[in-house]
C-alpha positions in Angstrom: 90.7 178.5 184.1 88.6 176.9 186.9 86.2 174.0 186.3 83.2 176.3 186.6 84.7 178.7 184.0 85.4 175.7 181.7 81.9 174.3 182.0 80.4 177.7 181.3 82.6 178.1 178.2 81.7 174.6 177.1 78.0 175.4 177.3 78.5 178.6 175.2 80.4 176.7 172.6 78.0 173.8 172.4 75.1 176.3 171.9 77.0 178.1 169.0 78.7 175.3 167.1 77.1 172.2 165.4 79.0 169.1 164.4 81.2 169.0 167.5 80.8 167.8 171.1 82.6 169.7 173.8 84.1 168.2 176.9 85.6 169.7 180.0 88.9 168.1 181.1 91.6 168.7 183.6 95.2 169.2 182.3 98.2 167.6 184.1 99.0 171.0 185.6 95.6 171.2 187.3 94.0 173.8 185.0 90.8 173.0 183.2 90.2 173.2 179.4 87.5 172.6 176.9 88.1 169.8 174.3 86.3 169.8 171.0 85.5 166.4 169.4 84.0 166.2 165.9 80.7 164.3 165.5 80.6 162.2 162.3 77.9 163.6 159.9 75.9 160.3 159.9 75.6 160.6 163.8 74.7 164.2 163.9 70.9 164.3 164.3 70.7 167.9 165.5 69.2 169.1 168.8 66.9 166.8 170.7 63.1 167.4 170.5 60.9 167.5 173.6 58.3 165.1 172.4 57.7 162.5 169.8 54.3 162.3 168.2 52.8 158.9 168.4 50.2 157.7 165.9 47.6 155.1 166.7 48.6 151.5 165.9 46.9 150.0 162.9 44.5 147.1 163.5 46.3 143.8 163.3 43.1 141.9 162.1 41.9 138.5 163.1 44.3 135.6 163.6 44.0 133.3 160.6 45.0 130.2 162.5 42.5 127.7 163.8 42.0 127.2 167.5 44.2 124.1 167.6 47.0 126.0 165.8 46.8 128.8 168.3 46.9 126.5 171.3 49.8 124.3 170.1 53.4 125.5 170.4 55.8 125.3 167.5 55.0 125.2 163.8 51.5 125.8 162.5 49.2 122.8 163.1 51.3 121.8 166.2 54.0 120.0 164.1 57.4 120.2 165.6 
């Protein structure tokens, strides 16, 4: 099997079977083969999605610290 044939076969297998990841590798004799590696169930998240829907961020509200506390580094009130 040539590398191109193995890559084509890998793509077909990857489209058909879930729970495995397929790799193309060269054997010591120079031929190419497709290797199948199982994916642990907790890592199998299914096919990727094109987009992720983003919701607007909630308002964080006003900073409850005083002006001095906001300007001073460290602990609240500038201690430390």
